[in-house]
ZADO-1210 file (C-alpha; in nm, 4 decimals, padded with zeros to 6 digits):
<atoms>
<atom x="-02.2901" y="01.0797" z="-00.4880" code="MET" pos="1"/>
<atom x="-01.9638" y="00.8996" z="-00.5703" code="LEU" pos="2"/>
<atom x="-01.8022" y="01.2258" z="-00.6806" code="LYS" pos="3"/>
<atom x="-01.9114" y="01.3902" z="-00.3558" code="GLN" pos="4"/>
<atom x="-01.7711" y="01.1015" z="-00.1502" code="ARG" pos="5"/>
<atom x="-01.4371" y="01.1159" z="-00.3306" code="VAL" pos="6"/>
<atom x="-01.4053" y="01.4937" z="-00.2911" code="ILE" pos="7"/>
<atom x="-01.4922" y="01.4742" z="00.0797" code="THR" pos="8"/>
<atom x="-01.2455" y="01.1881" z="00.1325" code="ALA" pos="9"/>
<atom x="-00.9653" y="01.3823" z="-00.0377" code="LEU" pos="10"/>
<atom x="-01.0330" y="01.6956" z="00.1674" code="VAL" pos="11"/>
<atom x="-01.0391" y="01.4922" z="00.4885" code="LEU" pos="12"/>
<atom x="-00.7130" y="01.3201" z="00.3958" code="ALA" pos="13"/>
<atom x="-00.5391" y="01.6530" z="00.3284" code="VAL" pos="14"/>
<atom x="-00.6600" y="01.8043" z="00.6558" code="ILE" pos="15"/>
<atom x="-00.5646" y="01.4982" z="00.8582" code="PHE" pos="16"/>
<atom x="-00.2208" y="01.4550" z="00.7032" code="LEU" pos="17"/>
<atom x="-00.1474" y="01.8268" z="00.7433" code="ALA" pos="18"/>
<atom x="-00.2341" y="01.8042" z="01.1140" code="ALA" pos="19"/>
<atom x="-00.0509" y="01.4738" z="01.1612" code="LEU" pos="20"/>
<atom x="00.2772" y="01.5767" z="01.0009" code="PHE" pos="21"/>
<atom x="00.2550" y="01.9541" z="01.0382" code="GLY" pos="22"/>
<atom x="00.1710" y="01.9852" z="01.4081" code="LEU" pos="23"/>
<atom x="00.3986" y="01.8965" z="01.7018" code="PRO" pos="24"/>
<atom x="00.2890" y="01.5912" z="01.8984" code="ALA" pos="25"/>
<atom x="00.1263" y="01.7944" z="02.1768" code="GLY" pos="26"/>
<atom x="-00.0676" y="02.0214" z="01.9441" code="TYR" pos="27"/>
<atom x="-00.1887" y="01.7248" z="01.7408" code="PHE" pos="28"/>
<atom x="-00.3759" y="01.6181" z="02.0542" code="SER" pos="29"/>
<atom x="-00.5853" y="01.9368" z="02.0319" code="PHE" pos="30"/>
<atom x="-00.6785" y="01.8502" z="01.6746" code="PHE" pos="31"/>
<atom x="-00.7838" y="01.4976" z="01.7754" code="ILE" pos="32"/>
<atom x="-00.9726" y="01.6397" z="02.0725" code="GLY" pos="33"/>
<atom x="-01.1699" y="01.8704" z="01.8419" code="ALA" pos="34"/>
<atom x="-01.2600" y="01.5776" z="01.6157" code="VAL" pos="35"/>
<atom x="-01.3783" y="01.3717" z="01.9112" code="LEU" pos="36"/>
<atom x="-01.5870" y="01.6595" z="02.0449" code="LEU" pos="37"/>
<atom x="-01.7754" y="01.6539" z="01.7157" code="ILE" pos="38"/>
<atom x="-01.8103" y="01.2811" z="01.7739" code="GLY" pos="39"/>
<atom x="-01.9556" y="01.3557" z="02.1182" code="ALA" pos="40"/>
<atom x="-02.2077" y="01.5916" z="01.9583" code="TRP" pos="41"/>
<atom x="-02.3195" y="01.3094" z="01.7296" code="GLU" pos="42"/>
<atom x="-02.3192" y="01.0483" z="02.0073" code="TRP" pos="43"/>
<atom x="-02.5546" y="01.2620" z="02.2159" code="ALA" pos="44"/>
<atom x="-02.8028" y="01.2546" z="01.9288" code="SER" pos="45"/>
<atom x="-02.7691" y="00.8766" z="01.8913" code="LEU" pos="46"/>
<atom x="-02.8340" y="00.8521" z="02.2653" code="SER" pos="47"/>
<atom x="-03.1689" y="01.0237" z="02.2258" code="GLY" pos="48"/>
<atom x="-03.0639" y="01.3781" z="02.3194" code="PHE" pos="49"/>
<atom x="-03.1313" y="01.5726" z="02.0023" code="SER" pos="50"/>
<atom x="-03.1925" y="01.9195" z="02.1486" code="ALA" pos="51"/>
<atom x="-02.9161" y="02.1712" z="02.0792" code="LEU" pos="52"/>
<atom x="-02.8518" y="02.2486" z="02.4458" code="TRP" pos="53"/>
<atom x="-02.8357" y="01.8788" z="02.5361" code="GLN" pos="54"/>
<atom x="-02.5744" y="01.8070" z="02.2731" code="ARG" pos="55"/>
<atom x="-02.3760" y="02.1122" z="02.3814" code="LEU" pos="56"/>
<atom x="-02.3831" y="02.0026" z="02.7442" code="VAL" pos="57"/>
<atom x="-02.2616" y="01.6529" z="02.6551" code="TYR" pos="58"/>
<atom x="-01.9836" y="01.7867" z="02.4318" code="SER" pos="59"/>
<atom x="-01.8761" y="02.0262" z="02.7081" code="PHE" pos="60"/>
<atom x="-01.8814" y="01.7411" z="02.9616" code="ALA" pos="61"/>
<atom x="-01.6563" y="01.5363" z="02.7344" code="LEU" pos="62"/>
<atom x="-01.4229" y="01.8358" z="02.7012" code="LEU" pos="63"/>
<atom x="-01.3938" y="01.8507" z="03.0806" code="ILE" pos="64"/>
<atom x="-01.3165" y="01.4783" z="03.0889" code="LEU" pos="65"/>
<atom x="-01.0491" y="01.5248" z="02.8216" code="LEU" pos="66"/>
<atom x="-00.8885" y="01.7972" z="03.0335" code="VAL" pos="67"/>
<atom x="-00.8997" y="01.5731" z="03.3413" code="VAL" pos="68"/>
<atom x="-00.7476" y="01.2858" z="03.1426" code="ALA" pos="69"/>
<atom x="-00.4730" y="01.5108" z="03.0054" code="SER" pos="70"/>
<atom x="-00.3790" y="01.6254" z="03.3561" code="ARG" pos="71"/>
<atom x="-00.3719" y="01.2651" z="03.4735" code="TYR" pos="72"/>
<atom x="-00.1339" y="01.1833" z="03.1885" code="LEU" pos="73"/>
<atom x="00.0889" y="01.4778" z="03.2777" code="GLY" pos="74"/>
<atom x="00.0074" y="01.6718" z="02.9609" code="PHE" pos="75"/>
<atom x="-00.0185" y="02.0471" z="03.0161" code="GLU" pos="76"/>
<atom x="-00.0473" y="02.1656" z="02.6584" code="GLY" pos="77"/>
<atom x="00.3199" y="02.1728" z="02.5640" code="GLU" pos="78"/>
<atom x="00.4309" y="02.0990" z="02.2084" code="ALA" pos="79"/>
<atom x="00.6370" y="01.7895" z="02.3008" code="SER" pos="80"/>
<atom x="00.4874" y="01.6332" z="02.6139" code="PRO" pos="81"/>
<atom x="00.6481" y="01.3662" z="02.8285" code="ARG" pos="82"/>
<atom x="00.3615" y="01.1527" z="02.9421" code="LEU" pos="83"/>
<atom x="00.3218" y="00.9295" z="03.2459" code="ASN" pos="84"/>
<atom x="00.3374" y="00.5772" z="03.1040" code="ASN" pos="85"/>
<atom x="00.1708" y="00.4236" z="03.4094" code="GLU" pos="86"/>
<atom x="-00.1259" y="00.6593" z="03.3728" code="ALA" pos="87"/>
<atom x="-00.1435" y="00.5804" z="03.0019" code="ILE" pos="88"/>
<atom x="-00.1365" y="00.2086" z="03.0746" code="ARG" pos="89"/>
<atom x="-00.4220" y="00.2464" z="03.3245" code="ASP" pos="90"/>
<atom x="-00.6470" y="00.4368" z="03.0840" code="LEU" pos="91"/>
<atom x="-00.5666" y="00.2128" z="02.7881" code="LEU" pos="92"/>
<atom x="-00.6380" y="-00.0967" z="02.9975" code="ALA" pos="93"/>
<atom x="-00.9767" y="00.0494" z="03.0918" code="VAL" pos="94"/>
<atom x="-01.0419" y="00.1251" z="02.7252" code="GLY" pos="95"/>
<atom x="-00.9493" y="-00.2268" z="02.6124" code="CYS" pos="96"/>
<atom x="-01.1583" y="-00.3720" z="02.8944" code="GLY" pos="97"/>
<atom x="-01.4533" y="-00.1700" z="02.7681" code="TRP" pos="98"/>
<atom x="-01.4176" y="-00.3196" z="02.4205" code="TRP" pos="99"/>
<atom x="-01.4151" y="-00.6701" z="02.5706" code="ALA" pos="100"/>
<atom x="-01.7505" y="-00.5858" z="02.7289" code="LEU" pos="101"/>
<atom x="-01.8695" y="-00.4256" z="02.4040" code="ALA" pos="102"/>
<atom x="-01.8073" y="-00.7555" z="02.2249" code="LEU" pos="103"/>
<atom x="-02.0551" y="-00.9243" z="02.4579" code="LEU" pos="104"/>
<atom x="-02.3100" y="-00.6462" z="02.4054" code="LEU" pos="105"/>
<atom x="-02.2845" y="-00.6725" z="02.0271" code="VAL" pos="106"/>
<atom x="-02.3084" y="-01.0520" z="02.0377" code="GLN" pos="107"/>
<atom x="-02.6172" y="-01.0316" z="02.2567" code="GLY" pos="108"/>
<atom x="-02.8051" y="-00.7654" z="02.0579" code="TYR" pos="109"/>
<atom x="-03.1007" y="-00.7005" z="02.0641" code="PRO" pos="110"/>
<atom x="-03.1437" y="-00.8649" z="02.4047" code="SER" pos="111"/>
<atom x="-02.8390" y="-00.6798" z="02.5399" code="SER" pos="112"/>
<atom x="-03.0120" y="-00.3437" z="02.4865" code="SER" pos="113"/>
<atom x="-03.1742" y="-00.4020" z="02.8260" code="VAL" pos="114"/>
<atom x="-02.8302" y="-00.3317" z="02.9739" code="LEU" pos="115"/>
<atom x="-02.7378" y="-00.0217" z="02.7725" code="TRP" pos="116"/>
<atom x="-03.0506" y="00.1065" z="02.5973" code="GLY" pos="117"/>
<atom x="-03.1317" y="00.3766" z="02.8548" code="HIS" pos="118"/>
<atom x="-03.0312" y="00.7235" z="02.7346" code="LYS" pos="119"/>
<atom x="-02.7954" y="00.7930" z="03.0236" code="ALA" pos="120"/>
<atom x="-02.6179" y="00.4602" z="02.9776" code="LEU" pos="121"/>
<atom x="-02.5674" y="00.5325" z="02.6094" code="ARG" pos="122"/>
<atom x="-02.4036" y="00.8622" z="02.7064" code="LEU" pos="123"/>
<atom x="-02.1694" y="00.6699" z="02.9360" code="ALA" pos="124"/>
<atom x="-02.0878" y="00.4354" z="02.6477" code="MET" pos="125"/>
<atom x="-01.9850" y="00.7374" z="02.4430" code="GLY" pos="126"/>
<atom x="-01.7348" y="00.8379" z="02.7102" code="VAL" pos="127"/>
<atom x="-01.5846" y="00.4886" z="02.7079" code="MET" pos="128"/>
<atom x="-01.5567" y="00.4999" z="02.3291" code="VAL" pos="129"/>
<atom x="-01.4123" y="00.8495" z="02.2885" code="LEU" pos="130"/>
<atom x="-01.1782" y="00.9126" z="02.5836" code="ILE" pos="131"/>
<atom x="-00.9554" y="00.6041" z="02.5332" code="PRO" pos="132"/>
<atom x="-00.9350" y="00.6899" z="02.1631" code="THR" pos="133"/>
<atom x="-00.7886" y="01.0301" z="02.2484" code="TRP" pos="134"/>
<atom x="-00.5461" y="00.8831" z="02.5026" code="VAL" pos="135"/>
<atom x="-00.4294" y="00.6222" z="02.2527" code="ALA" pos="136"/>
<atom x="-00.3703" y="00.8652" z="01.9671" code="LEU" pos="137"/>
<atom x="-00.1911" y="01.1131" z="02.1946" code="VAL" pos="138"/>
<atom x="00.0385" y="00.8373" z="02.3169" code="TYR" pos="139"/>
<atom x="00.1119" y="00.6927" z="01.9728" code="VAL" pos="140"/>
<atom x="00.1819" y="01.0341" z="01.8203" code="ARG" pos="141"/>
<atom x="00.4373" y="01.1282" z="02.0868" code="GLN" pos="142"/>
<atom x="00.6563" y="00.8233" z="02.0159" code="GLN" pos="143"/>
<atom x="00.9616" y="00.8266" z="01.7927" code="ASN" pos="144"/>
<atom x="00.8248" y="00.8258" z="01.4365" code="ASN" pos="145"/>
<atom x="00.4864" y="00.8824" z="01.5996" code="GLY" pos="146"/>
<atom x="00.3259" y="01.0430" z="01.2954" code="ALA" pos="147"/>
<atom x="00.4124" y="00.7372" z="01.0870" code="TRP" pos="148"/>
<atom x="00.2799" y="00.5063" z="01.3579" code="LEU" pos="149"/>
<atom x="-00.0523" y="00.6929" z="01.3622" code="VAL" pos="150"/>
<atom x="-00.0608" y="00.6614" z="00.9838" code="LEU" pos="151"/>
<atom x="00.0078" y="00.2880" z="01.0192" code="LEU" pos="152"/>
<atom x="-00.2868" y="00.2620" z="01.2583" code="LEU" pos="153"/>
<atom x="-00.5089" y="00.4307" z="00.9990" code="MET" pos="154"/>
<atom x="-00.3829" y="00.1931" z="00.7292" code="LEU" pos="155"/>
<atom x="-00.4587" y="-00.1082" z="00.9506" code="VAL" pos="156"/>
<atom x="-00.8189" y="00.0037" z="01.0005" code="VAL" pos="157"/>
<atom x="-00.8540" y="00.0870" z="00.6298" code="ALA" pos="158"/>
<atom x="-00.7106" y="-00.2523" z="00.5293" code="ALA" pos="159"/>
<atom x="-00.9497" y="-00.4336" z="00.7631" code="ALA" pos="160"/>
<atom x="-01.2403" y="-00.2372" z="00.6179" code="ASP" pos="161"/>
<atom x="-01.1400" y="-00.2656" z="00.2515" code="SER" pos="162"/>
<atom x="-01.0286" y="-00.6275" z="00.2754" code="GLY" pos="163"/>
<atom x="-01.3519" y="-00.7112" z="00.4518" code="GLY" pos="164"/>
<atom x="-01.5603" y="-00.5307" z="00.1906" code="TYR" pos="165"/>
<atom x="-01.4080" y="-00.6971" z="-00.1144" code="PHE" pos="166"/>
<atom x="-01.3798" y="-01.0442" z="00.0405" code="ALA" pos="167"/>
<atom x="-01.7352" y="-01.0162" z="00.1679" code="GLY" pos="168"/>
<atom x="-01.8689" y="-00.9190" z="-00.1733" code="ARG" pos="169"/>
<atom x="-01.6858" y="-01.2035" z="-00.3440" code="ARG" pos="170"/>
<atom x="-01.7119" y="-01.4854" z="-00.0918" code="PHE" pos="171"/>
<atom x="-01.9535" y="-01.3698" z="00.1796" code="GLY" pos="172"/>
<atom x="-02.2124" y="-01.6284" z="00.2839" code="LYS" pos="173"/>
<atom x="-02.2050" y="-01.6553" z="00.6626" code="HIS" pos="174"/>
<atom x="-02.3323" y="-01.3526" z="00.8551" code="LYS" pos="175"/>
<atom x="-02.1000" y="-01.2105" z="01.1206" code="LEU" pos="176"/>
<atom x="-02.3603" y="-01.0202" z="01.3256" code="ALA" pos="177"/>
<atom x="-02.6935" y="-01.0268" z="01.1367" code="PRO" pos="178"/>
<atom x="-02.8896" y="-00.8443" z="01.4062" code="ALA" pos="179"/>
<atom x="-02.6416" y="-00.5559" z="01.4066" code="VAL" pos="180"/>
<atom x="-02.4971" y="-00.5300" z="01.0545" code="SER" pos="181"/>
<atom x="-02.6495" y="-00.7762" z="00.8050" code="PRO" pos="182"/>
<atom x="-02.3922" y="-00.6880" z="00.5383" code="GLY" pos="183"/>
<atom x="-02.0910" y="-00.8132" z="00.7334" code="LYS" pos="184"/>
<atom x="-01.9801" y="-01.1747" z="00.6943" code="THR" pos="185"/>
<atom x="-01.7222" y="-01.4062" z="00.8434" code="TRP" pos="186"/>
<atom x="-01.5616" y="-01.4316" z="00.5015" code="GLU" pos="187"/>
<atom x="-01.5240" y="-01.0541" z="00.4963" code="GLY" pos="188"/>
<atom x="-01.3779" y="-01.0633" z="00.8461" code="PHE" pos="189"/>
<atom x="-01.1226" y="-01.3184" z="00.7260" code="ALA" pos="190"/>
<atom x="-01.0465" y="-01.0997" z="00.4237" code="GLY" pos="191"/>
<atom x="-00.9649" y="-00.8049" z="00.6479" code="GLY" pos="192"/>
<atom x="-00.7459" y="-01.0266" z="00.8640" code="PHE" pos="193"/>
<atom x="-00.5489" y="-01.1562" z="00.5642" code="LEU" pos="194"/>
<atom x="-00.5135" y="-00.8043" z="00.4227" code="ALA" pos="195"/>
<atom x="-00.3503" y="-00.6925" z="00.7450" code="ASN" pos="196"/>
<atom x="-00.1224" y="-00.9964" z="00.7628" code="CYS" pos="197"/>
<atom x="00.0002" y="-00.8878" z="00.4197" code="LEU" pos="198"/>
<atom x="00.0342" y="-00.5299" z="00.5432" code="LEU" pos="199"/>
<atom x="00.2452" y="-00.6517" z="00.8377" code="ALA" pos="200"/>
<atom x="00.4723" y="-00.8407" z="00.6000" code="LEU" pos="201"/>
<atom x="00.5129" y="-00.5390" z="00.3707" code="ILE" pos="202"/>
<atom x="00.5850" y="-00.2966" z="00.6557" code="VAL" pos="203"/>
<atom x="00.8376" y="-00.5323" z="00.8128" code="SER" pos="204"/>
<atom x="01.0237" y="-00.5698" z="00.4839" code="GLN" pos="205"/>
<atom x="01.0113" y="-00.2084" z="00.3668" code="VAL" pos="206"/>
<atom x="01.1089" y="-00.0565" z="00.7021" code="PHE" pos="207"/>
<atom x="01.3348" y="-00.3402" z="00.8210" code="ASN" pos="208"/>
<atom x="01.1253" y="-00.4165" z="01.1273" code="GLN" pos="209"/>
<atom x="01.0620" y="-00.7453" z="01.3045" code="SER" pos="210"/>
<atom x="00.7743" y="-00.9321" z="01.1401" code="LEU" pos="211"/>
<atom x="00.6675" y="-01.0614" z="01.4820" code="LEU" pos="212"/>
<atom x="00.6499" y="-00.7055" z="01.6172" code="LEU" pos="213"/>
<atom x="00.4436" y="-00.5906" z="01.3199" code="MET" pos="214"/>
<atom x="00.2056" y="-00.8845" z="01.3627" code="LEU" pos="215"/>
<atom x="00.1684" y="-00.8094" z="01.7348" code="VAL" pos="216"/>
<atom x="00.0825" y="-00.4461" z="01.6576" code="LEU" pos="217"/>
<atom x="-00.1281" y="-00.4949" z="01.3473" code="ILE" pos="218"/>
<atom x="-00.3290" y="-00.8172" z="01.3805" code="VAL" pos="219"/>
<atom x="-00.5085" y="-00.7489" z="01.7145" code="PRO" pos="220"/>
<atom x="-00.5777" y="-00.3917" z="01.5999" code="THR" pos="221"/>
<atom x="-00.7237" y="-00.5218" z="01.2757" code="SER" pos="222"/>
<atom x="-00.9517" y="-00.7723" z="01.4476" code="LEU" pos="223"/>
<atom x="-01.0839" y="-00.5335" z="01.7128" code="ILE" pos="224"/>
<atom x="-01.1416" y="-00.2476" z="01.4653" code="SER" pos="225"/>
<atom x="-01.4338" y="-00.4451" z="01.3225" code="VAL" pos="226"/>
<atom x="-01.5962" y="-00.4320" z="01.6662" code="LEU" pos="227"/>
<atom x="-01.5870" y="-00.0513" z="01.6590" code="GLY" pos="228"/>
<atom x="-01.7883" y="-00.0571" z="01.3374" code="ASP" pos="229"/>
<atom x="-02.0336" y="-00.3096" z="01.4810" code="LEU" pos="230"/>
<atom x="-02.0838" y="-00.1178" z="01.8056" code="LEU" pos="231"/>
<atom x="-02.1686" y="00.2042" z="01.6244" code="GLU" pos="232"/>
<atom x="-02.4016" y="00.0117" z="01.3916" code="SER" pos="233"/>
<atom x="-02.5739" y="-00.1349" z="01.6973" code="MET" pos="234"/>
<atom x="-02.6256" y="00.2055" z="01.8582" code="VAL" pos="235"/>
<atom x="-02.7487" y="00.3552" z="01.5296" code="LYS" pos="236"/>
<atom x="-02.9878" y="00.0656" z="01.4762" code="ARG" pos="237"/>
<atom x="-03.1262" y="00.1096" z="01.8282" code="HIS" pos="238"/>
<atom x="-03.1680" y="00.4831" z="01.7636" code="ALA" pos="239"/>
<atom x="-03.3242" y="00.4270" z="01.4215" code="GLY" pos="240"/>
<atom x="-03.0525" y="00.6310" z="01.2508" code="ALA" pos="241"/>
<atom x="-02.8799" y="00.5578" z="00.9198" code="LYS" pos="242"/>
<atom x="-02.5769" y="00.7788" z="00.9883" code="ASP" pos="243"/>
<atom x="-02.4288" y="00.9331" z="01.3011" code="SER" pos="244"/>
<atom x="-02.4575" y="01.2796" z="01.1443" code="GLY" pos="245"/>
<atom x="-02.4406" y="01.4764" z="00.8226" code="SER" pos="246"/>
<atom x="-02.1289" y="01.6900" z="00.8659" code="ILE" pos="247"/>
<atom x="-01.9378" y="01.5014" z="00.5941" code="LEU" pos="248"/>
<atom x="-02.1085" y="01.5196" z="00.2518" code="PRO" pos="249"/>
<atom x="-02.1499" y="01.1721" z="00.1101" code="GLY" pos="250"/>
<atom x="-02.0051" y="01.0065" z="00.4208" code="HIS" pos="251"/>
<atom x="-02.2435" y="01.0861" z="00.7059" code="GLY" pos="252"/>
<atom x="-02.0950" y="01.1870" z="01.0380" code="GLY" pos="253"/>
<atom x="-01.7551" y="01.1871" z="01.2049" code="ILE" pos="254"/>
<atom x="-01.8372" y="00.8704" z="01.3980" code="LEU" pos="255"/>
<atom x="-01.9149" y="00.6914" z="01.0733" code="ASP" pos="256"/>
<atom x="-01.5560" y="00.7543" z="00.9645" code="ARG" pos="257"/>
<atom x="-01.3727" y="00.6844" z="01.2901" code="VAL" pos="258"/>
<atom x="-01.5722" y="00.3931" z="01.4348" code="ASP" pos="259"/>
<atom x="-01.3016" y="00.1378" z="01.3562" code="GLY" pos="260"/>
<atom x="-01.0324" y="00.3676" z="01.4938" code="ILE" pos="261"/>
<atom x="-01.2129" y="00.4087" z="01.8263" code="THR" pos="262"/>
<atom x="-01.1764" y="00.0353" z="01.8904" code="ALA" pos="263"/>
<atom x="-00.8421" y="-00.0189" z="01.7195" code="GLY" pos="264"/>
<atom x="-00.6478" y="00.2748" z="01.8663" code="ALA" pos="265"/>
<atom x="-00.6462" y="00.1642" z="02.2347" code="PRO" pos="266"/>
<atom x="-00.5391" y="-00.1890" z="02.1390" code="VAL" pos="267"/>
<atom x="-00.2670" y="-00.0599" z="01.9052" code="PHE" pos="268"/>
<atom x="-00.1389" y="00.1833" z="02.1681" code="ALA" pos="269"/>
<atom x="-00.1398" y="-00.0755" z="02.4475" code="LEU" pos="270"/>
<atom x="00.0481" y="-00.3232" z="02.2270" code="ALA" pos="271"/>
<atom x="00.2972" y="-00.0487" z="02.1425" code="LEU" pos="272"/>
<atom x="00.3415" y="00.0379" z="02.5093" code="LEU" pos="273"/>
<atom x="00.3826" y="-00.3262" z="02.6124" code="ALA" pos="274"/>
<atom x="00.6375" y="-00.3940" z="02.3368" code="SER" pos="275"/>
<atom x="00.8510" y="-00.0921" z="02.4275" code="GLY" pos="276"/>
<atom x="00.9171" y="-00.0336" z="02.0572" code="ALA" pos="277"/>
<atom x="00.9550" y="00.3202" z="01.9194" code="PHE" pos="278"/>
<atom x="00.9412" y="00.4680" z="02.2726" code="SER" pos="279"/>
<atom x="01.2949" y="00.5934" z="02.3257" code="SER" pos="280"/>
<atom x="01.2036" y="00.9571" z="02.2934" code="GLY" pos="281"/>
<atom x="00.9342" y="01.2163" z="02.2405" code="VAL" pos="282"/>
<atom x="00.7806" y="01.2615" z="01.8992" code="GLY" pos="283"/>
<atom x="00.7843" y="01.6065" z="01.7395" code="VAL" pos="284"/>
</atoms>
């Protein structure tokens, strides 16, 4: 199993890095869109719609919403798009607002399932999870040094996850959200936070960037990425599912790999937009 996980992780890393650094900013958005459509396929199943045609309909509906969102942003499929920052800000604000609500839902589980447990409402949750993720990654990638900023986002989520895992194993005693994910602890949460503070320090020194700017970008992203993991765990627990899918040998589904990114990306992008850093041109 470990060998299978490692091989799958390496293949995924090669594919992602090739798309991130090999595709122009605009075309990278198509790659991310394809990944999120697979996520929509899995979310439909977690929402209780397991029939093939139902999952196809939901994935197609999300595709239509992605097209609508792209038009709203001013993206028409060009390699180096110039996006409408006001439209981006609106959609990212909606996405971040959703995650504020999601925090309350996770905290209140299982009682909160009264508010979201219906199949149709779970489908709506999927839209709120996936669309802002696409908007955020499209925006970040089209900045100056956008590919490296996307990679930084991935490192932030990975550091939060890895730091949380090792700190939780070593020091974990107090459960973070026992009804949702019994394995997560406050000590692990703190470990992920400290790992990303260290990452901010390293990035600021290596790339000669303001430490304050790096902290503003990295720390909120790190903290909220944990919520993405918890939300997916909550939905899976409600659905009685161990994994979101089986497309990735040894890893489960696409959603199992991008859950932290779905929460972290809108916050990272909104912080980037608000700071005005790295935005003096269009990424290629």
